[in-house]
N, CA, C and O atoms as a MOPAC input file, in Angstrom:
PM7 MOZYME 1SCF
protein

 N    213.41100 1   -11.92600 1   -46.61300 1
 C    212.13600 1   -12.52500 1   -46.41800 1
 C    211.36400 1   -11.55200 1   -45.98000 1
 O    211.82000 1   -10.64700 1   -45.28100 1
 N    210.17700 1   -11.61600 1   -46.31700 1
 C    209.03100 1   -10.59400 1   -45.90800 1
 C    208.34700 1   -11.60300 1   -44.85900 1
 O    208.40200 1   -12.83200 1   -44.88700 1
 N    207.66700 1   -10.75600 1   -43.89400 1
 C    206.70500 1   -11.31900 1   -42.90700 1
 C    205.37600 1   -10.89500 1   -43.31000 1
 O    205.36800 1    -9.81600 1   -43.90200 1
 N    204.10300 1   -11.53300 1   -43.12300 1
 C    202.84600 1   -11.20200 1   -43.19900 1
 C    202.34700 1   -11.33800 1   -41.88100 1
 O    202.88800 1   -12.13400 1   -41.11300 1
 N    201.31500 1   -10.60900 1   -41.50900 1
 C    200.52000 1   -10.71100 1   -40.43100 1
 C    199.22900 1   -10.95500 1   -40.60300 1
 O    198.64000 1   -10.40700 1   -41.53400 1
 N    198.52700 1   -11.87400 1   -39.68400 1
 C    197.09400 1   -12.38800 1   -40.08100 1
 C    196.41100 1   -11.78900 1   -38.89800 1
 O    197.16800 1   -11.80800 1   -37.92700 1
 N    195.43200 1   -11.34800 1   -38.67900 1
 C    194.36700 1   -11.00800 1   -37.52900 1
 C    193.39000 1   -12.07900 1   -37.68700 1
 O    192.70400 1   -12.17100 1   -38.70500 1
 N    193.29400 1   -13.02400 1   -36.54700 1
 C    192.34300 1   -14.16900 1   -36.35400 1
 C    192.93300 1   -15.35500 1   -36.58700 1
 O    193.67700 1   -15.30500 1   -37.56700 1
 N    192.87800 1   -16.48000 1   -36.01800 1
 C    193.28900 1   -17.74300 1   -36.09300 1
 C    192.26800 1   -18.64300 1   -36.26600 1
 O    192.43400 1   -19.77700 1   -35.81800 1
 N    191.11100 1   -18.33000 1   -36.90000 1
 C    190.02100 1   -19.16800 1   -37.53900 1
 C    190.15500 1   -19.77100 1   -38.77800 1
 O    191.18100 1   -19.44200 1   -39.37400 1
 N    189.52300 1   -20.45200 1   -39.27200 1
 C    189.56200 1   -20.99800 1   -40.31000 1
 C    190.29400 1   -20.34800 1   -41.53300 1
 O    191.21400 1   -20.90400 1   -42.13300 1
 N    189.88200 1   -19.33500 1   -41.78400 1
 C    190.43600 1   -18.40200 1   -42.83700 1
 C    191.58700 1   -18.08000 1   -42.52900 1
 O    192.48600 1   -18.25000 1   -43.35300 1
 N    191.88600 1   -17.47200 1   -41.12600 1
 C    193.29500 1   -17.05800 1   -40.89200 1
 C    194.54800 1   -18.34400 1   -40.89300 1
 O    195.66500 1   -18.45500 1   -41.40000 1
 N    193.82800 1   -19.04800 1   -40.18700 1
 C    194.77500 1   -20.32100 1   -40.11300 1
 C    195.20900 1   -20.86900 1   -41.64500 1
 O    196.40800 1   -20.93600 1   -41.91900 1
 N    194.49700 1   -21.14100 1   -42.33400 1
 C    194.32900 1   -21.41400 1   -43.83200 1
 C    195.36000 1   -20.16800 1   -44.68800 1
 O    196.13300 1   -20.60200 1   -45.54300 1
 N    195.33400 1   -18.99700 1   -44.48000 1
 C    196.27400 1   -17.95000 1   -45.02300 1
 C    197.35600 1   -17.99400 1   -44.39900 1
 O    198.32100 1   -17.85200 1   -45.15000 1
 N    197.67600 1   -18.16600 1   -43.05800 1
 C    198.81200 1   -18.61700 1   -42.44500 1
 C    199.49500 1   -19.68200 1   -42.89200 1
 O    200.71800 1   -19.57200 1   -42.97300 1
 N    198.93400 1   -20.77400 1   -43.22500 1
 C    199.43100 1   -22.08000 1   -43.72200 1
 C    200.05200 1   -21.74800 1   -45.23100 1
 O    201.24000 1   -21.88600 1   -45.52400 1
 N    199.17400 1   -21.35700 1   -45.98500 1
 C    199.63500 1   -20.96700 1   -47.38200 1
 C    200.78100 1   -20.16400 1   -47.27400 1
 O    201.70100 1   -20.63000 1   -47.94700 1
 N    201.06800 1   -19.13500 1   -46.67900 1
 C    202.16200 1   -18.37800 1   -46.52400 1
 C    203.24200 1   -18.77200 1   -46.31200 1
 O    204.26300 1   -18.53400 1   -46.95700 1
 N    203.08100 1   -19.59000 1   -45.13000 1
 C    204.34700 1   -20.47800 1   -44.43100 1
 C    204.96800 1   -21.33100 1   -45.39200 1
 O    206.17800 1   -21.43100 1   -45.59300 1
 N    203.83800 1   -22.07400 1   -46.09700 1
 C    204.36600 1   -23.15300 1   -46.77900 1
 C    205.15400 1   -22.53300 1   -48.23300 1
 O    206.02000 1   -23.13400 1   -48.86900 1
 N    204.65400 1   -21.32500 1   -48.51200 1
 C    205.49800 1   -20.27100 1   -49.52700 1
 C    206.68400 1   -19.61300 1   -49.11900 1
 O    207.27500 1   -18.83900 1   -49.87300 1
 N    207.10700 1   -19.89800 1   -47.85800 1
 C    208.55900 1   -19.44100 1   -47.56500 1
 C    208.19200 1   -18.12300 1   -46.94300 1
 O    209.12600 1   -17.32200 1   -46.92600 1
 N    207.28800 1   -17.78800 1   -46.53100 1
 C    207.29800 1   -16.42000 1   -45.68100 1
 C    207.00600 1   -16.44200 1   -44.17800 1
 O    206.28400 1   -17.31300 1   -43.69300 1
 N    207.51800 1   -15.56900 1   -43.51500 1
 C    207.31900 1   -15.47700 1   -41.92800 1
 C    206.03400 1   -15.29700 1   -41.79100 1
 O    205.53300 1   -14.56600 1   -42.64600 1
 N    205.27100 1   -15.76400 1   -40.92200 1
 C    203.97700 1   -15.27800 1   -40.50700 1
 C    203.80800 1   -15.09500 1   -39.09800 1
 O    204.43800 1   -15.79300 1   -38.30400 1
 N    202.91300 1   -14.10600 1   -38.68400 1
 C    202.77600 1   -13.89000 1   -37.45200 1
 C    201.31100 1   -13.75500 1   -37.50200 1
 O    200.72800 1   -13.02700 1   -38.30500 1
 N    200.74600 1   -14.48000 1   -36.61900 1
 C    199.01100 1   -14.75300 1   -36.50300 1
 C    198.55000 1   -14.00000 1   -34.99100 1
 O    199.04800 1   -14.21300 1   -33.88500 1
 N    197.81200 1   -13.37800 1   -35.22700 1
 C    197.30600 1   -12.46100 1   -33.91700 1
 C    195.84200 1   -12.66200 1   -33.76200 1
 O    195.08000 1   -12.65900 1   -34.72900 1
 N    195.41300 1   -12.85700 1   -32.39200 1
 C    194.11600 1   -13.28700 1   -31.96700 1
 C    194.04700 1   -12.75800 1   -30.65000 1
 O    195.05900 1   -12.44800 1   -30.02200 1
 N    192.66900 1   -12.62000 1   -30.12100 1
 C    192.77700 1   -12.03000 1   -28.80200 1
 C    192.20200 1   -13.33200 1   -27.69100 1
 O    191.93200 1   -13.22400 1   -26.49500 1
 N    192.14100 1   -14.44500 1   -28.49300 1
 C    191.87100 1   -15.61000 1   -27.62200 1
 C    192.97700 1   -16.47500 1   -27.67900 1
 O    193.62600 1   -16.51300 1   -28.72500 1
 N    193.30000 1   -17.18600 1   -26.70900 1
 C    194.63800 1   -18.22400 1   -26.68800 1
 C    193.97600 1   -19.37600 1   -27.14600 1
 O    194.60900 1   -20.18300 1   -27.82600 1
 N    192.67700 1   -19.58700 1   -26.84500 1
 C    192.17800 1   -20.82800 1   -27.42800 1
 C    191.86600 1   -21.27600 1   -28.81900 1
 O    191.81600 1   -22.40700 1   -29.30400 1
 N    191.60800 1   -19.71200 1   -29.49900 1
 C    191.84100 1   -19.62800 1   -30.79700 1
 C    193.08900 1   -19.69000 1   -31.65700 1
 O    193.11200 1   -19.98400 1   -32.85200 1
 N    194.15600 1   -19.36600 1   -30.86700 1
 C    195.41300 1   -19.76900 1   -31.47100 1
 C    195.91500 1   -21.06400 1   -31.14900 1
 O    196.91900 1   -21.47100 1   -31.73500 1
 N    195.50300 1   -21.56500 1   -30.53300 1
 C    195.90200 1   -23.05800 1   -30.34800 1
 C    194.97400 1   -23.94800 1   -31.29700 1
 O    195.46300 1   -24.93600 1   -31.84500 1
 N    193.86500 1   -23.65900 1   -31.45900 1
 C    192.92400 1   -24.60600 1   -32.46700 1
 C    193.67900 1   -24.15600 1   -33.99000 1
 O    193.95000 1   -24.94600 1   -34.89400 1
 N    193.86700 1   -23.04000 1   -33.99200 1
 C    194.50800 1   -22.59900 1   -35.40000 1
 C    195.74800 1   -23.39500 1   -35.79100 1
 O    195.83200 1   -24.10700 1   -36.79200 1
 N    196.68200 1   -23.19300 1   -34.89800 1
 C    197.93500 1   -23.80400 1   -35.09600 1
 C    197.64300 1   -25.64500 1   -35.14200 1
 O    198.17500 1   -26.42700 1   -35.92900 1
 N    196.66400 1   -25.97600 1   -34.06800 1
 C    196.50000 1   -27.39500 1   -34.57400 1
 C    195.85900 1   -27.73200 1   -35.68200 1
 O    196.16200 1   -28.81000 1   -36.19300 1
 N    195.03800 1   -27.06600 1   -36.18300 1
 C    194.39200 1   -27.29300 1   -37.68100 1
 C    195.42400 1   -27.15000 1   -38.56100 1
 O    195.36600 1   -28.03200 1   -39.41700 1
 N    196.56700 1   -26.22700 1   -38.74500 1
 C    197.63200 1   -26.22400 1   -39.57600 1
 C    198.48200 1   -27.35500 1   -39.37400 1
 O    198.91200 1   -27.83300 1   -40.42300 1
 N    198.83000 1   -27.89300 1   -38.36100 1
 C    199.54100 1   -29.06600 1   -38.23800 1
 C    198.65600 1   -30.25500 1   -38.93900 1
 O    199.15400 1   -30.96800 1   -39.81000 1
 N    197.74700 1   -30.36100 1   -38.63700 1
 C    196.69600 1   -31.58700 1   -38.94100 1
 C    196.66200 1   -31.24900 1   -40.62200 1
 O    196.95600 1   -32.20400 1   -41.34200 1
 N    196.41100 1   -30.29400 1   -41.11700 1
 C    196.18900 1   -29.98200 1   -42.46800 1
 C    198.00700 1   -30.62400 1   -43.25500 1
 O    198.19400 1   -31.49000 1   -44.11000 1
 N    198.95400 1   -29.81500 1   -42.56100 1
 C    200.13100 1   -30.20200 1   -43.39000 1
 C    200.54000 1   -31.99100 1   -43.18800 1
 O    201.10500 1   -32.75000 1   -43.97600 1
 N    199.98000 1   -32.24200 1   -41.77700 1
 C    200.18100 1   -33.87100 1   -41.75500 1
 C    199.41600 1   -34.46200 1   -42.96400 1
 O    200.07600 1   -35.26000 1   -43.63100 1
 N    198.26500 1   -34.24300 1   -43.33500 1
 C    197.48100 1   -34.75800 1   -44.40600 1
 C    198.17800 1   -34.66200 1   -45.62400 1
 O    198.12300 1   -35.55400 1   -46.47000 1
 N    198.80600 1   -33.67000 1   -45.75400 1
 C    199.67900 1   -33.29400 1   -47.13700 1
 C    200.49900 1   -34.26900 1   -47.23800 1
 O    200.54000 1   -35.01600 1   -48.21500 1
 N    201.37200 1   -34.36900 1   -46.04400 1
 C    202.70700 1   -35.35600 1   -45.81200 1
 C    202.24600 1   -36.79400 1   -46.02300 1
 O    203.10600 1   -37.60800 1   -46.35900 1
 N    200.96200 1   -37.20700 1   -45.86000 1
 C    200.82000 1   -38.43900 1   -45.88600 1
 C    200.55300 1   -38.71500 1   -47.16400 1
 O    200.87000 1   -39.83300 1   -47.56800 1
 N    199.91200 1   -37.76600 1   -48.08600 1
 C    199.65000 1   -37.85800 1   -49.40800 1
 C    200.89900 1   -37.85400 1   -50.42900 1
 O    200.85900 1   -38.00700 1   -51.65000 1
 N    202.17400 1   -37.60900 1   -49.48600 1
 C    203.29700 1   -37.62700 1   -50.08500 1
 C    203.64300 1   -36.39000 1   -51.11500 1
 O    204.55200 1   -36.47100 1   -51.94100 1
 N    202.61200 1   -34.97500 1   -50.92500 1
 C    202.84800 1   -34.28100 1   -51.84600 1
 C    203.58200 1   -33.02100 1   -51.16200 1
 O    203.53500 1   -31.89300 1   -51.65300 1
 N    204.31300 1   -33.36200 1   -49.88900 1
 C    205.16100 1   -32.66400 1   -49.05200 1
 C    206.21300 1   -33.30400 1   -48.09500 1
 O    205.86800 1   -34.32400 1   -47.49800 1
 N    207.22100 1   -32.89900 1   -47.93200 1
 C    208.24500 1   -33.79700 1   -46.96600 1
 C    208.08800 1   -33.29200 1   -45.74700 1
 O    207.68000 1   -32.14900 1   -45.54000 1
 N    208.47200 1   -34.29500 1   -44.66900 1
 C    208.43900 1   -33.87600 1   -43.32800 1
 C    209.11800 1   -32.95900 1   -42.86700 1
 O    208.85500 1   -32.43600 1   -41.78400 1
 N    210.39000 1   -32.51000 1   -43.83100 1
 C    211.13900 1   -31.25700 1   -43.45600 1
 C    210.48200 1   -30.02700 1   -43.77600 1
 O    210.48500 1   -29.05200 1   -43.02300 1
 N    209.86800 1   -30.07500 1   -44.99500 1
 C    209.11800 1   -29.15700 1   -45.52300 1
 C    207.74900 1   -28.53100 1   -44.53400 1
 O    207.41900 1   -27.34600 1   -44.56600 1
 N    207.14400 1   -29.45200 1   -43.78100 1
 C    206.14700 1   -29.33200 1   -43.07600 1
 C    206.80200 1   -28.49900 1   -41.72500 1
 O    206.33700 1   -27.44200 1   -41.29700 1
 N    207.86600 1   -29.14400 1   -41.21100 1
 C    208.56500 1   -28.70700 1   -40.12700 1
 C    208.91400 1   -27.23200 1   -40.11500 1
 O    208.71800 1   -26.40800 1   -39.22200 1
 N    209.62800 1   -27.04200 1   -41.63300 1
 C    209.90400 1   -25.53700 1   -41.62500 1
 C    208.59700 1   -24.77000 1   -41.82000 1
 O    208.65600 1   -23.69500 1   -41.22200 1
 N    207.57700 1   -24.93500 1   -42.37800 1
 C    206.55700 1   -24.15900 1   -42.36900 1
 C    205.82100 1   -23.59300 1   -41.21200 1
 O    205.42100 1   -22.43200 1   -41.13100 1
 N    205.65200 1   -24.73900 1   -40.12200 1
 C    205.39300 1   -24.71800 1   -38.69400 1
 C    206.21900 1   -23.94700 1   -37.97300 1
 O    205.82400 1   -23.25000 1   -37.03900 1
 N    207.52500 1   -24.02600 1   -38.38900 1
 C    208.25300 1   -23.07200 1   -37.69500 1
 C    208.58200 1   -21.75000 1   -38.16700 1
 O    209.34100 1   -21.02400 1   -37.52600 1
 N    208.04300 1   -21.39500 1   -39.26700 1
 C    207.70900 1   -20.05700 1   -39.58800 1
 C    206.35000 1   -19.24100 1   -39.07700 1
 O    206.08300 1   -18.15200 1   -39.58600 1
 N    205.72200 1   -19.67200 1   -38.31200 1
 C    204.46800 1   -19.23500 1   -37.81800 1
 C    204.56200 1   -19.03500 1   -36.40900 1
 O    204.80500 1   -19.90800 1   -35.57600 1
 N    204.30300 1   -17.53900 1   -36.15400 1
 C    204.46400 1   -17.08700 1   -34.66100 1
 C    203.19500 1   -16.61700 1   -34.36100 1
 O    202.42600 1   -16.12000 1   -35.18300 1
 N    202.98100 1   -16.77500 1   -33.18300 1
 C    201.40400 1   -16.38400 1   -32.78900 1
 C    201.31900 1   -15.39700 1   -31.52600 1
 O    201.94800 1   -15.67400 1   -30.50500 1
 N    200.60900 1   -14.35500 1   -31.60400 1
 C    200.73900 1   -13.20900 1   -30.59500 1
 C    199.24100 1   -13.12700 1   -30.12600 1
 O    198.29900 1   -13.01300 1   -30.91000 1
 N    199.13400 1   -13.19400 1   -28.84000 1
 C    197.84300 1   -13.01700 1   -28.22400 1
 C    197.59200 1   -11.46000 1   -27.80200 1
 O    197.63000 1   -11.03700 1   -26.64600 1
 N    197.32400 1   -10.68000 1   -29.00100 1
 C    196.74800 1    -9.37200 1   -28.99300 1
 C    196.63900 1    -8.82300 1   -30.38600 1
 O    197.09100 1    -9.52600 1   -31.29000 1
 N    196.10900 1    -7.68000 1   -30.68100 1
 C    195.89200 1    -7.30400 1   -31.81700 1
 C    196.31700 1    -5.90400 1   -32.01100 1
 O    195.75200 1    -5.21600 1   -32.86200 1
 N    197.19700 1    -5.47000 1   -31.34000 1
 C    198.13500 1    -4.28500 1   -31.03100 1
 C    198.96700 1    -4.28200 1   -32.27800 1
 O    199.55700 1    -5.25100 1   -32.75500 1
 N    198.92600 1    -2.89900 1   -32.79400 1
 C    200.10900 1    -2.61100 1   -34.20200 1
 C    200.71000 1    -1.44000 1   -33.81000 1
 O    200.18100 1    -0.45900 1   -33.28600 1
 N    201.98700 1    -1.64400 1   -34.13900 1
 C    202.90100 1    -0.46500 1   -34.16600 1
 C    203.92900 1    -0.75800 1   -35.07100 1
 O    204.15100 1    -1.89000 1   -35.50300 1
 N    204.76400 1     0.58300 1   -35.45800 1
 C    205.81700 1     0.28100 1   -36.46900 1
 C    206.84700 1    -0.28100 1   -35.73400 1
 O    207.85400 1    -0.55400 1   -36.38700 1
 N    206.86600 1    -0.56800 1   -34.34800 1
 C    207.83400 1    -1.13300 1   -33.58100 1
 C    207.78500 1    -2.53800 1   -34.04400 1
 O    208.78400 1    -3.10700 1   -34.48400 1
 N    206.59500 1    -3.10800 1   -33.94100 1
 C    206.02200 1    -4.68000 1   -34.33000 1
 C    206.60800 1    -4.84700 1   -35.80000 1
 O    207.32100 1    -5.83900 1   -35.95100 1
 N    206.43300 1    -4.10400 1   -36.79900 1
 C    207.00300 1    -4.60400 1   -38.11600 1
 C    208.60600 1    -4.67600 1   -37.94700 1
 O    209.19000 1    -5.65100 1   -38.42100 1
 N    209.31200 1    -3.69000 1   -37.29800 1
 C    210.63400 1    -3.84900 1   -37.13300 1
 C    210.97400 1    -5.07400 1   -36.44100 1
 O    211.79400 1    -5.84100 1   -36.94700 1
 N    210.35400 1    -5.36200 1   -35.19300 1
 C    210.39300 1    -6.63600 1   -34.32700 1
 C    210.24800 1    -7.80500 1   -35.29400 1
 O    210.81800 1    -8.86200 1   -35.02400 1
 N    209.50700 1    -7.68200 1   -36.42900 1
 C    208.99200 1    -8.88800 1   -37.03000 1
 C    210.22600 1    -9.61500 1   -37.86100 1
 O    210.13300 1   -10.78100 1   -38.24500 1
 N    211.22200 1    -8.91000 1   -38.06000 1
 C    212.44500 1    -9.50400 1   -38.67100 1
 C    213.09800 1    -8.89600 1   -39.85000 1
 O    214.20600 1    -9.27700 1   -40.22800 1
 N    212.39300 1    -7.90200 1   -40.47400 1
 C    212.95100 1    -7.50400 1   -41.93200 1
 C    212.40000 1    -5.89900 1   -41.87900 1
 O    211.62000 1    -5.37400 1   -41.08300 1
 N    212.94700 1    -5.46600 1   -42.76700 1
 C    212.51200 1    -4.15800 1   -43.11600 1
 C    211.20700 1    -4.12700 1   -43.81100 1
 O    210.33400 1    -3.29100 1   -43.57800 1
 N    211.11500 1    -5.14200 1   -44.73100 1
 C    209.77800 1    -5.42000 1   -45.67900 1
 C    208.88000 1    -5.94000 1   -45.00100 1
 O    209.12800 1    -7.08300 1   -44.61800 1
 N    207.67700 1    -5.40100 1   -44.64100 1
 C    206.41200 1    -6.41300 1   -44.33500 1
 C    205.42900 1    -6.44100 1   -44.91600 1
 O    205.01800 1    -5.28800 1   -44.78800 1
 N    204.68500 1    -6.99900 1   -45.52500 1
 C    203.45300 1    -7.27100 1   -45.76500 1
 C    202.30200 1    -6.81600 1   -44.97000 1
 O    202.15600 1    -7.14900 1   -43.79400 1
 N    201.31600 1    -5.89700 1   -45.73800 1
 C    200.06600 1    -5.57900 1   -44.66500 1
 C    199.64100 1    -6.67300 1   -43.99400 1
 O    200.25500 1    -7.72100 1   -44.19600 1
 N    198.62900 1    -6.66800 1   -43.15900 1
 C    198.07000 1    -7.77500 1   -42.53900 1
 C    196.67600 1    -7.71500 1   -43.24500 1
 O    196.04400 1    -6.67300 1   -43.41900 1
 N    196.26000 1    -9.01200 1   -43.64600 1
 C    194.71800 1    -9.29000 1   -43.99200 1
 C    194.06100 1    -9.71000 1   -42.90900 1
 O    194.28600 1   -10.71700 1   -42.23700 1
 N    193.14400 1    -8.79700 1   -42.75300 1
 C    192.29700 1    -9.16900 1   -41.67200 1
 C    191.19700 1   -10.09300 1   -42.29100 1
 O    190.45900 1    -9.81200 1   -43.23500 1
 N    191.24300 1   -11.37100 1   -41.49600 1
 C    190.24300 1   -12.33300 1   -41.96300 1
 C    189.40700 1   -12.70500 1   -40.77000 1
 O    189.58800 1   -13.79200 1   -40.22100 1
 N    188.33600 1   -11.70400 1   -40.26700 1
 C    187.47500 1   -12.24700 1   -39.22200 1
 C    186.26500 1   -12.22200 1   -39.59600 1
 O    185.98700 1   -11.71400 1   -40.68200 1
 N    185.35700 1   -12.72300 1   -38.83900 1
 C    183.77900 1   -13.30600 1   -38.96800 1
 C    183.17100 1   -12.69600 1   -37.80800 1
 O    183.84700 1   -12.48700 1   -36.80000 1
 N    181.98100 1   -12.40300 1   -37.87200 1
 C    181.09400 1   -12.04600 1   -37.08000 1
 C    180.04400 1   -13.04300 1   -36.97600 1
 O    179.37600 1   -13.54200 1   -37.88200 1
 N    179.99900 1   -13.28500 1   -35.52100 1
 C    178.87100 1   -14.19700 1   -35.08600 1
 C    177.87100 1   -13.38900 1   -34.02400 1
 O    178.07900 1   -13.05300 1   -32.85800 1
 N    176.95200 1   -13.24700 1   -34.69900 1
 C    175.73600 1   -12.23300 1   -34.00600 1
 C    174.75600 1   -13.08800 1   -33.17100 1
 O    173.94100 1   -12.58400 1   -32.39800 1
 N    174.88800 1   -14.40900 1   -33.37600 1
 C    173.84800 1   -15.15600 1   -32.48100 1
 C    173.88000 1   -15.36700 1   -31.13900 1
 O    174.99000 1   -15.15900 1   -30.64900 1
 N    173.03000 1   -15.71100 1   -30.38000 1
 C    173.09300 1   -15.70000 1   -28.72700 1
 C    173.05900 1   -14.55400 1   -28.07400 1
 O    172.68100 1   -13.56200 1   -28.69700 1
 N    173.36000 1   -14.45600 1   -26.98500 1
 C    173.13800 1   -13.16700 1   -26.21100 1
 C    174.39600 1   -12.35200 1   -26.24300 1
 O    174.25000 1   -11.13000 1   -26.22200 1
 N    175.71800 1   -12.88600 1   -26.29600 1
 C    176.78100 1   -12.02600 1   -26.02500 1
 C    177.07100 1   -11.83400 1   -27.85400 1
 O    176.78300 1   -12.58400 1   -28.78700 1
 N    177.75200 1   -10.50600 1   -27.81800 1
 C    177.68200 1    -9.85400 1   -28.87900 1
 C    179.27900 1   -10.05400 1   -29.22400 1
 O    180.03100 1   -10.30800 1   -28.28300 1
 N    179.73300 1    -9.95900 1   -30.36500 1
 C    181.01300 1   -10.45600 1   -30.65900 1
 C    181.99300 1    -9.26000 1   -30.46100 1
 O    181.57700 1    -8.10500 1   -30.54400 1
 N    183.29700 1    -9.54700 1   -30.19700 1
 C    184.18000 1    -8.14800 1   -29.48300 1
 C    184.19600 1    -7.24000 1   -30.64900 1
 O    183.79700 1    -7.60100 1   -31.75700 1
 N    184.57600 1    -6.27000 1   -30.44300 1
 C    184.49900 1    -4.88500 1   -31.41900 1
 C    185.45100 1    -5.12300 1   -32.64700 1
 O    185.26100 1    -4.61300 1   -33.75200 1
 N    186.56100 1    -6.00600 1   -32.30900 1
 C    187.61600 1    -6.04900 1   -33.58000 1
 C    186.94700 1    -7.18700 1   -34.36300 1
 O    187.06100 1    -7.16200 1   -35.58900 1
 N    186.28500 1    -8.14700 1   -33.80300 1
 C    185.68800 1    -9.26200 1   -35.03400 1
 C    184.67100 1    -8.48300 1   -35.85100 1
 O    184.32200 1    -9.04300 1   -36.89100 1
 N    184.11000 1    -7.26200 1   -35.57600 1
 C    183.30900 1    -6.62900 1   -36.58000 1
 C    184.06500 1    -6.37700 1   -37.72600 1
 O    183.37700 1    -6.22800 1   -38.73600 1
 N    185.11900 1    -6.29500 1   -37.85600 1
 C    185.92000 1    -5.82300 1   -39.23900 1
 C    185.63100 1    -7.22600 1   -40.10200 1
 O    185.93500 1    -8.36100 1   -39.73500 1
 N    185.14600 1    -6.95300 1   -41.00600 1
 C    184.68500 1    -8.15100 1   -42.26400 1
 C    185.97500 1    -8.63600 1   -42.62300 1
 O    186.40600 1    -9.77600 1   -42.44900 1
 N    186.73800 1    -7.34400 1   -43.30800 1
 C    187.88800 1    -7.60600 1   -43.88700 1
 C    188.57900 1    -6.52600 1   -44.33200 1
 O    187.86100 1    -5.54400 1   -44.52100 1
 N    189.64700 1    -6.39000 1   -44.54400 1
 C    190.46400 1    -5.09900 1   -45.00700 1
 C    192.08100 1    -5.34400 1   -44.90400 1
 O    192.55700 1    -6.47600 1   -44.82100 1
 N    192.84400 1    -4.18700 1   -44.91800 1
 C    194.13100 1    -4.24100 1   -44.97600 1
 C    194.44300 1    -3.18800 1   -43.83400 1
 O    193.82700 1    -2.12400 1   -43.77600 1
 N    195.40700 1    -3.53000 1   -42.95000 1
 C    195.63300 1    -2.67900 1   -41.82600 1
 C    197.30000 1    -2.75400 1   -41.95100 1
 O    197.84200 1    -3.82000 1   -42.24400 1
 N    197.99200 1    -1.65500 1   -41.73100 1
 C    199.46200 1    -1.38500 1   -41.81300 1
 C    200.03200 1    -2.15000 1   -40.51000 1
 O    199.65500 1    -1.87100 1   -39.37200 1
 N    200.92400 1    -3.08300 1   -40.79000 1
 C    201.49600 1    -3.75500 1   -39.58500 1
 C    202.30600 1    -2.91400 1   -38.86600 1
 O    202.85800 1    -3.31500 1   -37.84100 1

């Protein structure tokens, strides 16, 4: 089995994580904010619950998808992280970050990455 890493637990990041997990991939979601990770996981759970309610997915498949998702409170990358993820084959990370330049506080530097691929 392969592992995919997703930077950012926002709307796009959680959506990508859900799609990959329901396809049978292991997923590691990384964010620098614990609250964002919690919101992302809650959004995935709510989305999967709606799919189960529509009878388009079983409760067992929902549980398996949620179990396939791991979260990490950092965006540190290393070759050791890929090995620790569980397999020799690891898919590159899809950076799904957005910038919010409104207000007085600037977005953290890592959020300035619009999109791209980073070796996990």
